[in-house]
C-alpha positions in Angstrom: 14.2 -36.8 -9.3 14.7 -40.6 -7.9 17.0 -41.1 -11.1 18.8 -37.9 -11.0 19.5 -37.8 -7.3 20.7 -41.7 -7.5 22.8 -41.4 -10.5 24.5 -38.3 -9.0 25.5 -40.3 -6.4 26.6 -43.3 -8.6 28.5 -40.5 -11.1 30.3 -39.2 -8.0 31.5 -42.2 -6.3 32.6 -43.4 -10.5 34.4 -40.3 -11.1 36.0 -40.4 -7.5 37.0 -43.9 -7.0 37.8 -44.1 -11.0 40.6 -41.2 -10.8 41.8 -42.6 -7.4 42.4 -46.2 -8.8 43.9 -44.0 -11.9 46.8 -42.4 -9.7 47.5 -45.8 -7.6 48.2 -47.0 -10.8 50.3 -44.2 -11.5 51.9 -45.0 -7.9 55.7 -46.0 -8.8 56.4 -43.0 -11.1 54.6 -40.3 -8.8 56.8 -41.6 -5.7 59.9 -41.1 -7.9 58.4 -37.7 -8.4 57.7 -36.7 -4.8 60.8 -38.7 -3.1 58.8 -40.1 -0.5 57.9 -43.7 -2.2 61.7 -44.7 -2.8 61.1 -47.9 0.0 58.1 -48.9 -2.2 60.1 -48.6 -5.3 62.4 -51.0 -4.4 59.7 -53.9 -3.2 59.6 -56.7 -5.6 57.2 -56.6 -8.8 54.8 -59.1 -7.2 54.9 -57.4 -3.8 54.0 -54.1 -5.5 50.8 -55.4 -7.4 49.3 -56.3 -4.4 49.9 -52.7 -2.2 47.4 -50.8 -4.5 44.4 -53.7 -4.8 44.9 -53.9 -0.6 44.8 -50.4 0.0 41.4 -49.8 -2.6 40.1 -53.2 -1.2 40.1 -52.2 2.2 38.7 -48.7 1.7 35.5 -50.5 0.0 35.3 -52.8 2.7 35.2 -49.9 5.1 32.8 -48.2 3.1 29.9 -51.0 2.6 30.8 -52.3 6.3 29.7 -49.0 7.7 26.9 -48.7 5.9 24.3 -49.1 8.5 26.9 -48.6 11.6 26.8 -52.1 12.5 28.9 -55.0 11.0 27.2 -57.2 8.4 23.9 -58.9 10.3 22.8 -61.5 7.3 24.2 -63.5 4.5 23.2 -60.8 1.9 25.3 -58.2 3.9 28.4 -60.9 3.9 28.0 -61.6 0.2 27.5 -57.8 -0.7 30.9 -57.2 1.3 32.8 -59.9 0.0 31.3 -59.3 -3.7 32.3 -55.3 -3.2 35.9 -56.4 -1.8 37.0 -58.9 -4.4 35.5 -56.8 -7.6 37.8 -53.7 -6.3 40.5 -55.9 -5.6 40.5 -57.5 -8.7 39.8 -54.1 -10.7 42.9 -52.4 -9.5 45.0 -55.5 -9.4 44.3 -55.6 -13.2 44.4 -52.4 -14.0 47.7 -50.7 -13.2 49.7 -54.2 -14.0 47.9 -55.6 -16.9 45.8 -53.0 -18.8 48.5 -52.1 -21.1 48.9 -56.0 -22.1 45.1 -56.8 -22.6 43.9 -53.6 -24.4 46.9 -52.8 -26.6 44.7 -50.7 -29.3 43.3 -47.1 -28.4 40.0 -48.0 -30.7 39.6 -50.9 -27.7 40.3 -48.8 -24.8 37.5 -46.2 -25.8 35.1 -49.3 -26.7 35.8 -50.8 -23.4 35.1 -47.2 -21.4 31.9 -47.0 -23.3 30.9 -50.2 -22.8 31.9 -50.7 -19.5 29.8 -47.2 -18.4 26.5 -47.8 -20.3 26.5 -51.4 -19.0 26.9 -49.4 -15.6 23.7 -47.3 -16.5 22.0 -50.4 -17.3 22.9 -51.9 -14.5 21.8 -48.6 -11.9 18.4 -48.7 -14.3 17.3 -51.9 -13.2 18.3 -51.6 -9.7 16.3 -48.7 -9.2 13.2 -49.6 -10.9 12.7 -53.5 -11.8 14.0 -54.9 -8.8 12.5 -52.5 -6.2 11.1 -54.4 -3.0 11.4 -57.7 -4.9 14.5 -58.9 -4.8 16.8 -57.8 -2.1 19.9 -60.0 -2.6 20.1 -58.4 -6.5 19.9 -54.9 -5.0 23.4 -55.3 -3.6 24.7 -57.4 -6.6 23.3 -54.5 -9.1 25.2 -51.7 -6.7 28.5 -54.2 -6.9 28.0 -54.1 -10.5 27.4 -50.5 -11.0 30.0 -49.3 -8.6 33.0 -51.6 -10.3 31.8 -50.7 -14.1 31.9 -47.0 -13.6 34.5 -47.0 -11.6 36.6 -49.2 -14.7 34.9 -46.9 -17.3 35.9 -43.3 -15.1 39.6 -45.4 -14.8 40.1 -46.3 -18.3 38.8 -42.9 -19.6 41.2 -41.4 -17.2 44.3 -42.9 -18.3 43.5 -42.5 -22.0 42.8 -38.9 -21.6 45.5 -37.6 -19.6 48.0 -40.0 -20.9 47.4 -39.6 -24.2 46.4 -35.9 -24.8 48.7 -33.8 -25.8 48.5 -30.8 -23.1 48.8 -33.5 -20.3 49.4 -31.0 -17.6 46.3 -29.4 -18.3 44.0 -32.5 -18.8 45.9 -33.6 -15.7 44.4 -30.4 -13.8 40.7 -30.4 -15.4 40.5 -34.6 -14.2 42.5 -33.4 -11.0 39.6 -30.7 -10.2 36.7 -32.9 -11.0 37.5 -35.7 -9.2 37.8 -33.3 -5.9 34.4 -31.8 -7.2 33.3 -35.1 -7.0 34.6 -36.0 -3.7 33.7 -33.1 -2.2 30.1 -33.5 -3.4 30.3 -37.1 -1.7 31.7 -35.6 1.7 29.9 -31.9 2.0 26.0 -31.4 0.5 26.0 -33.8 -2.5 24.7 -36.7 -0.5 22.4 -34.2 1.4 20.9 -33.0 -1.8 20.2 -36.7 -3.0 18.9 -37.8 0.6 16.1 -35.3 -0.4 15.6 -37.4 -3.4 15.8 -40.4 -1.7 14.3 -39.6 1.8 12.4 -43.1 1.6 15.8 -45.4 0.9 17.1 -43.9 4.3 14.6 -45.9 5.9 14.7 -48.9 4.3 17.0 -51.3 2.5 14.2 -52.3 0.2 15.4 -49.7 -2.3 19.0 -49.8 -1.7 21.8 -51.9 -1.0 25.0 -50.8 1.6 27.1 -49.2 -1.1 24.7 -46.3 -2.3 22.9 -46.2 1.3 26.1 -45.6 2.8 26.8 -42.3 0.7 23.4 -40.6 2.1 22.8 -42.0 5.3 25.9 -40.8 6.7 25.9 -36.8 6.2 21.8 -36.9 6.8 21.2 -39.6 9.6 24.0 -38.0 11.6 22.1 -34.6 12.1 18.9 -36.5 12.3 20.0 -38.7 14.6 21.0 -35.6 17.0 17.7 -33.9 16.4 15.4 -37.1 17.2 17.5 -38.0 20.6 15.5 -36.3 23.1 12.4 -37.9 20.9 13.9 -41.2 20.7 15.0 -41.2 24.6 10.8 -40.4 25.1 9.9 -43.2 23.2 12.3 -45.3 25.0 10.7 -44.3 28.6 7.5 -44.7 27.5 8.4 -48.2 26.2 10.0 -49.5 29.4 6.7 -48.0 31.4 4.5 -50.2 29.9 6.9 -53.4 30.3 7.1 -53.0 33.5 3.7 -53.5 33.9 2.6 -57.1 35.6 2.8 -59.5 33.3 -0.5 -60.6 33.8 -2.1 -56.9 32.9 -3.8 -56.8 29.7 -3.8 -53.8 27.7 -6.6 -51.2 28.9 -7.1 -50.2 25.1 -7.4 -53.8 24.1 -10.2 -54.9 26.5 -13.2 -56.1 24.5 -16.5 -54.2 25.3 -19.6 -54.5 23.6 -20.6 -51.9 21.2 -24.1 -50.3 20.4 -26.6 -51.6 18.0 -27.7 -49.5 14.9 -30.6 -47.4 15.5 -33.3 -49.4 15.3 -35.3 -46.7 12.8 -32.3 -47.1 10.7 -32.5 -51.1 10.7 -35.8 -51.1 9.8 -35.4 -49.9 6.7 -33.3 -52.5 5.5 -34.7 -55.9 4.5 -34.5 -58.2 7.4 -32.7 -61.1 5.8 -30.9 -59.4 2.9 -28.6 -60.9 0.5 -24.8 -59.9 0.7 -22.5 -59.6 -2.4 -19.0 -58.3 -1.8 -17.5 -56.8 -5.0 -13.7 -57.0 -3.8 -10.9 -55.7 -6.4 -7.2 -56.3 -5.0 -4.9 -53.2 -5.8 -7.0 -50.7 -6.2 -6.4 -46.9 -5.1 -8.8 -44.6 -3.6 -8.1 -41.7 -5.9 -8.5 -43.7 -9.1 -11.9 -45.2 -7.8 -13.4 -42.3 -7.1 -12.4 -40.6 -10.5 -15.4 -40.9 -12.6 -13.9 -40.9 -15.9 -12.2 -43.9 -15.2 -14.9 -45.8 -12.9 -18.3 -44.2 -13.9 -20.5 -47.4 -13.0 -19.1 -47.2 -9.3 -19.6 -43.6 -9.4 -23.6 -43.9 -10.3 -23.6 -46.8 -7.8 -21.8 -44.2 -5.0 -24.4 -41.7 -5.8 -27.0 -44.6 -4.2 -25.2 -46.1 -1.4 -23.7 -45.5 1.7 -19.8 -44.0 0.8 -17.2 -44.2 3.3 -15.1 -41.1 1.7 -12.0 -42.1 4.7 -11.7 -45.6 4.8 -8.1 -47.0 5.8 -7.0 -50.3 4.8 -5.3 -52.3 7.7 -2.2 -53.0 6.0 -0.5 -52.8 2.5 -0.5 -56.3 1.5 -3.7 -58.9 0.9 -2.1 -61.0 4.2 -2.5 -57.9 5.9 -5.9 -56.7 4.8 -8.0 -59.7 3.9 -8.0 -61.7 6.9 -8.9 -58.7 9.1 -11.8 -58.0 6.7 -13.2 -61.5 7.0 -12.2 -62.2 11.0 -13.0 -58.8 12.2 -9.6 -58.7 14.4 -6.3 -57.9 14.2 -5.0 -60.9 15.1 -4.7 -62.4 11.7 -3.2 -65.7 12.5 -6.0 -66.8 15.2 -8.9 -69.3 13.8 -12.5 -68.9 15.7 -16.1 -69.2 15.1 -16.7 -65.6 14.7 -15.6 -64.7 11.5 -18.2 -63.7 8.6 -17.7 -67.1 6.9 -18.7 -69.1 10.2 -21.6 -67.1 10.5 -23.1 -67.3 7.3 -22.7 -71.1 7.1 -24.2 -71.4 10.8 -27.3 -69.4 9.4 -27.7 -71.8 6.8 -26.6 -69.4 3.6 -25.7 -70.6 0.3 -22.0 -69.3 0.0 -19.6 -68.6 -2.7 -16.2 -67.8 -4.1 -15.9 -66.4 -7.7 -12.0 -65.9 -8.0 -8.9 -67.0 -10.4 -6.6 -69.4 -10.5 -3.7 -67.7 -9.0 -5.0 -65.6 -6.2 -6.9 -68.7 -5.3 -3.8 -70.7 -4.9 -2.1 -67.8 -3.1 -4.5 -67.6 -0.4 -4.9 -71.2 0.2 -1.0 -71.2 1.5 -1.2 -67.6 3.2 -5.2 -67.0 4.1 -6.3 -70.8 4.8 -9.1 -69.5 6.6 -10.7 -67.7 3.6 -12.9 -70.5 2.7 -16.2 -70.6 0.9 -18.7 -73.6 0.4 -18.6 -73.5 -3.3 -15.6 -71.9 -5.5 -16.3 -70.7 -9.1 -12.5 -70.7 -10.3 -11.6 -69.1 -13.6 -8.4 -69.7 -15.1 -6.1 -66.7 -15.3 -2.9 -67.8 -16.8 -2.5 -70.6 -19.6 -2.6 -74.6 -18.7 1.1 -75.1 -19.3 2.4 -71.9 -17.1 2.8 -71.8 -13.6 1.6 -68.7 -11.8 2.0 -67.8 -8.1 1.6 -64.2 -6.9 2.5 -62.5 -10.0 2.4 -63.5 -13.4 -1.1 -64.4 -14.9 -1.5 -62.4 -18.0 -5.2 -63.4 -18.9 -8.3 -61.0 -18.1 -10.4 -62.9 -15.7 -13.2 -60.0 -14.9 -16.1 -61.0 -17.6 -15.6 -64.6 -16.8 -16.0 -64.2 -12.9 -19.4 -61.7 -13.4 -20.6 -64.6 -15.6 -19.5 -67.6 -13.7 -21.6 -65.4 -10.1 -24.7 -64.8 -12.1 -24.6 -68.5 -13.1 -24.5 -69.3 -9.7 -26.8 -66.8 -8.6 -29.5 -67.7 -11.3 -29.4 -71.6 -9.4 -30.1 -70.8 -5.7 -34.0 -70.6 -6.5 -34.1 -67.2 -4.4 -32.3 -68.4 -1.4 -30.6 -66.3 0.6 -27.4 -66.0 -0.8 -23.2 -65.1 0.3 -21.2 -64.2 -2.9 -17.4 -63.0 -2.7 -16.3 -61.8 -6.0 -12.3 -61.8 -5.7 -11.3 -59.7 -9.0 -7.1 -59.7 -9.3 -6.9 -58.2 -12.5 -5.5 -55.2 -11.3 -3.1 -56.9 -9.2 -1.2 -57.7 -12.2 -1.6 -54.8 -14.3 1.9 -55.0 -15.5 1.5 -58.8 -17.3 -1.6 -58.3 -18.6 -1.9 -59.0 -22.3 -1.1 -55.3 -23.8 -3.2 -55.7 -27.2 -6.0 -57.1 -25.1 -5.8 -54.6 -22.4 -5.9 -51.9 -24.8 -8.6 -53.4 -27.3 -11.2 -53.3 -24.1 -10.4 -50.3 -23.1 -10.8 -48.7 -26.3 -14.4 -50.6 -26.8 -15.6 -49.5 -23.3 -13.8 -45.7 -24.0 -11.6 -45.8 -21.1 -9.3 -42.8 -21.2 -6.3 -43.2 -22.1 -3.8 -41.8 -19.8 0.1 -41.2 -20.2 2.8 -44.4 -19.4 2.1 -46.6 -16.5 -0.9 -44.7 -15.3 -2.5 -45.4 -18.5 -2.5 -49.6 -18.5 -3.2 -49.1 -14.4 -6.4 -47.3 -15.3 -7.5 -48.9 -18.3 -7.7 -52.1 -16.2 -9.7 -50.4 -13.6 -12.2 -49.7 -16.0 -12.3 -52.7 -17.2 -13.6 -54.1 -13.9 -15.7 -51.4 -13.3 -17.6 -52.0 -16.6 -17.9 -55.7 -15.5 -19.4 -54.1 -11.9 -21.5 -52.2 -13.9 -23.0 -54.9 -16.1 -22.9 -57.3 -12.8 -25.5 -54.6 -11.2 -27.5 -54.4 -14.4 -28.1 -58.2 -13.8 -29.1 -58.1 -10.6 -31.8 -56.1 -11.6 -32.9 -57.8 -14.3 -32.8 -60.6 -11.6 -35.1 -58.4 -9.1 -32.1 -59.4 -6.8 -31.1 -55.8 -6.0 -33.5 -54.9 -4.0 -33.0 -57.3 -1.4 -28.9 -57.3 -1.9 -26.5 -55.8 0.3 -23.9 -55.0 -2.0 -20.4 -54.1 -1.0 -17.5 -52.8 -3.4 -14.1 -52.2 -1.5 -10.4 -53.0 -2.2 -7.9 -54.2 0.4 -5.1 -51.9 -0.7 -3.5 -49.5 -2.9 -0.4 -49.3 -5.7 2.7 -47.0 -5.3 2.9 -46.3 -9.0 6.0 -44.5 -9.3 5.7 -42.9 -5.7 9.6 -42.1 -4.8 10.5 -44.9 -6.8 8.0 -47.5 -5.7 5.6 -49.2 -8.4 4.3 -51.9 -6.1 2.6 -52.2 -2.7 3.7 -53.9 0.6 6.4 -52.2 2.6 5.2 -48.7 3.3 1.9 -47.4 4.6 1.5 -44.4 2.2 -1.8 -43.1 1.7 -1.6 -44.3 -2.1 -1.3 -47.7 -0.6 -4.0 -47.8 2.8 -6.8 -45.4 1.5 -8.9 -47.8 -0.3 -12.8 -47.3 -1.4 -15.6 -48.6 0.4 -19.0 -48.1 -0.8 -21.7 -50.0 0.9 -25.5 -50.7 -0.8 -28.1 -50.7 1.6 -31.7 -51.2 0.3 -34.6 -49.3 1.6 -31.6 -46.2 2.7 -30.6 -43.3 0.4 -27.0 -42.3 -0.1 -24.8 -40.6 1.6 -20.9 -39.6 2.2 -20.1 -40.4 5.4 -16.7 -38.4 6.2 -15.7 -40.2 9.6 -12.5 -42.2 10.0 -13.2 -46.0 9.0 -11.3 -49.5 8.6 -11.8 -52.2 6.1 -11.8 -54.1 9.8 -15.2 -52.8 10.1 -16.4 -55.2 7.3 -16.4 -58.4 9.4 -18.8 -56.9 12.4 -21.1 -54.7 9.6 -21.7 -58.2 7.9 -22.2 -60.2 10.9 -24.8 -58.2 12.0 -26.3 -57.8 8.9 -26.7 -61.6 9.1 -27.8 -61.7 12.5 -28.8 -58.2 13.9 -28.5 -59.4 17.6 -25.4 -60.6 17.4 -22.5 -59.5 20.0 -19.4 -57.5 18.7 -17.5 -58.2 21.8 -15.4 -61.0 19.7 -14.6 -58.1 17.3 -12.1 -55.2 17.1 -13.9 -53.4 14.0 -17.6 -51.6 14.3 -20.9 -51.6 13.1 -20.5 -49.4 9.9 -24.6 -48.7 10.6 -23.6 -47.2 13.7 -21.9 -44.8 11.6 -25.0 -43.5 9.3 -27.1 -42.1 12.1 -26.2 -38.2 13.7 -25.2 -39.4 16.8 -21.9 -41.6 15.9 -20.5 -43.3 19.0 -16.8 -43.4 19.2 -14.1 -46.5 18.1 -14.0 -48.5 20.6 -10.6 -49.6 19.4 -7.5 -47.9 17.6 -7.4 -48.3 13.6 -3.8 -50.1 13.2 -2.1 -51.1 10.1 0.9 -53.2 9.1 3.4 -53.8 6.1 5.5 -56.6 5.2 8.4 -57.1 3.6 9.2 -60.6 2.7 6.9 -61.6 4.9 8.7 -60.0 8.1 6.8 -57.0 9.6 8.3 -53.7 8.0 6.4 -51.1 9.8 3.3 -50.4 11.8 0.5 -48.2 11.9 -2.1 -46.6 13.6 -4.7 -43.6 12.7 -6.1 -41.4 15.3 -9.3 -40.4 14.3 -9.9 -37.4 16.6 -6.5 -35.6 15.8 -5.9 -36.2 12.4 -2.5 -38.0 12.7 -1.2 -41.0 11.3 1.9 -42.7 13.3 4.1 -44.9 11.3 7.0 -46.9 13.4 9.3 -48.4 10.8 10.6 -51.6 12.6 14.1 -51.4 11.2 15.2 -47.5 12.6 12.4 -47.4 15.0 12.1 -44.0 15.0 8.2 -43.1 14.5 7.3 -40.9 12.1 3.7 -38.6 12.3 2.0 -37.6 9.6 -0.9 -34.8 9.5 -4.0 -36.2 7.2 -5.3 -33.2 6.5 -2.4 -32.2 4.7 -2.3 -32.5 0.6 0.2 -34.8 0.4 0.2 -36.3 4.3 3.5 -38.6 3.8 5.8 -35.6 2.2 6.3 -34.5 5.6 7.0 -35.5 9.1 6.1 -33.8 12.1 7.5 -36.0 14.5 9.8 -33.7 16.3 7.2 -30.6 16.2 4.3 -33.0 18.1 6.3 -35.3 20.4 3.2 -35.5 22.6 1.2 -37.2 19.4 4.7 -39.6 19.3 4.2 -40.2 23.4 0.4 -40.9 23.4 -0.1 -43.1 20.2 3.5 -45.0 20.1 2.0 -47.1 23.0 -1.1 -48.0 21.2 1.3 -49.2 18.5 3.4 -51.6 20.6 0.4 -52.7 22.6 -1.4 -53.3 19.7 -2.1 -57.1 18.3 -0.1 -56.7 14.8 2.6 -56.2 17.3 4.5 -59.8 16.9 5.7 -58.9 20.4 2.3 -58.0 22.1 0.7 -61.0 20.0 1.4 -63.6 22.4 0.0 -61.5 25.2 -3.3 -60.6 23.4 -3.5 -64.4 22.8 -3.7 -64.9 26.3 -5.8 -62.0 27.9 -8.4 -63.1 25.2 -8.2 -66.7 26.3 -8.4 -65.6 30.1 -11.7 -63.7 29.0 -13.3 -66.7 27.9 -12.0 -68.8 30.8 -10.8 -66.8 33.8 -8.8 -69.5 36.0 -5.6 -67.7 36.7 -4.1 -70.5 37.4 -5.3 -72.6 34.3 -4.6 -69.9 31.7 -2.8 -67.0 32.5 0.6 -65.1 31.7 1.7 -65.3 35.3 1.4 -68.9 34.8 3.3 -69.3 31.6 6.0 -67.5 32.8 6.9 -69.3 35.8 6.7 -72.5 34.2 8.7 -71.4 31.4 11.1 -70.0 33.7 11.3 -73.6 35.9 12.1 -74.9 32.4 14.6 -72.7 31.7 13.5 -71.4 28.7 12.6 -67.9 29.4 9.9 -65.7 30.0 7.2 -64.7 27.8 8.4 -63.1 24.6 
């Protein structure tokens, strides 16, 4: 439906504007027939060649310019605008004046028309699939190319069919009817119908440039804007009330409070000084992880462990998830001595990270605080190939397990901290296909259709290595003293609304992740309370040091969620998504009401989703529950994941540590900045 909706808009644009371009090319004879263009006919030939292109160029410029109801705001918008204007002007200028001289043979005309239409289809397909979310600049270029090619194709076809056919009047009538229908499709109900299939594109330009977005935003957003006006005004009032607080006021919901300890009876069942292993899988969806056909070893491990069935990540990309896991806090950029790696190092635990080359290079730049004493690095691409982020084509899971087992054998029974960073699933599209299916057949992984088959096959291969690692731990007599955590950082779009990757959105498929914790001495159970991956850090800290305070953390000790009397969460469960290193969406999970609020930064219109629904992200209930918006929106705006509130959180945290109001407070800084004429805190 993504393809159908998009192509319907493209085809209507091409047909309507292509027929209009042909009419402009026939402007002079039509003017003679009607009688109102005598003045235009008397113009010099060169000037007549400028009038029609200028008219089309102005129309396209207006179309592109008003796509988001504001003038272009960045270089990409200006390039898209310029390319659209220049392309349309050149097309119409060449078409009416020079087309006959360029292509004289009829066969060549048909060849050019068919080739332009086919290339337009290829350009549209690339724009809707390959380029989604990765290259915004190419989105604009692809849309301009598609529009120009299809306008050219329809213009040539219209001229060829109408001018060369014997019953010209009938053909002209049919072409006119088709053009009018296409124009009616664009003006009346078509864009609204297409927008139902492309509702995601109306909220973010990651899918579409201004040409396509303009066609379905105007008729739908005009209605939505009116319906959302009371909600938008209420949200603005809420924001103003919170911004009007004293500059030194710390958000009450975020003022730290210590957490209760796990029940003594529960803690007594666990080894006093356990080893810790984190089996971390990048880009694993919760629904795939819970499928025993694909991941049977994880299913067996889950039955003997603590399975947290409602685990939400702090974001839909690694940079939003991994720092929060390690630090146990939402202010991701800060460095302190409270993260789990510092605590493990302070307690003398040997620490090792098993990881591939490309993710290690990526994390060294974007998550520098993720440092271990030893790194067991495994190449994931050829030596002569530079890979960063995407592009690794060699499997690493088997070698990561081998390196980990060799490192464990060398520890001589010392208490250890091991983190395996499995990255193969992140590159499920780039991995060598022959090797992938060979491994999948050998392991008996069920082969699903299309892209799901490749993704699930990689997940099955990682699961097989997880099972082998568990068996080797058992053989080495280490499992009875080792806490094993299996989790993922985020999921993958896998074609939802045309989106195949991760980041940008906060859909359930992107932020619902598996989290299974094996605690030696405890029976397996399912825990249905809402938890967050930010709870990993404080949980591991208290496993290393049972007397550690959770005052510095936003997460909770997961052991407190295992007993019958589960304390409420101290802090909200926040999320964020990014696009090109810019925050795109902020979100919060409300465990009490089972609601998820998502605030797209670009539109500023909050969405509310019912987590109990079968497909929560399909229905936005914000208009039906304004009280939920009023209650949860300040939590997002005041939260430390909001760049606007981050400075205040840093000051509040330092004020807690050093409560001298004159030495380090928001008010003091505001006065200093005002005296220096640099503005107040932002």
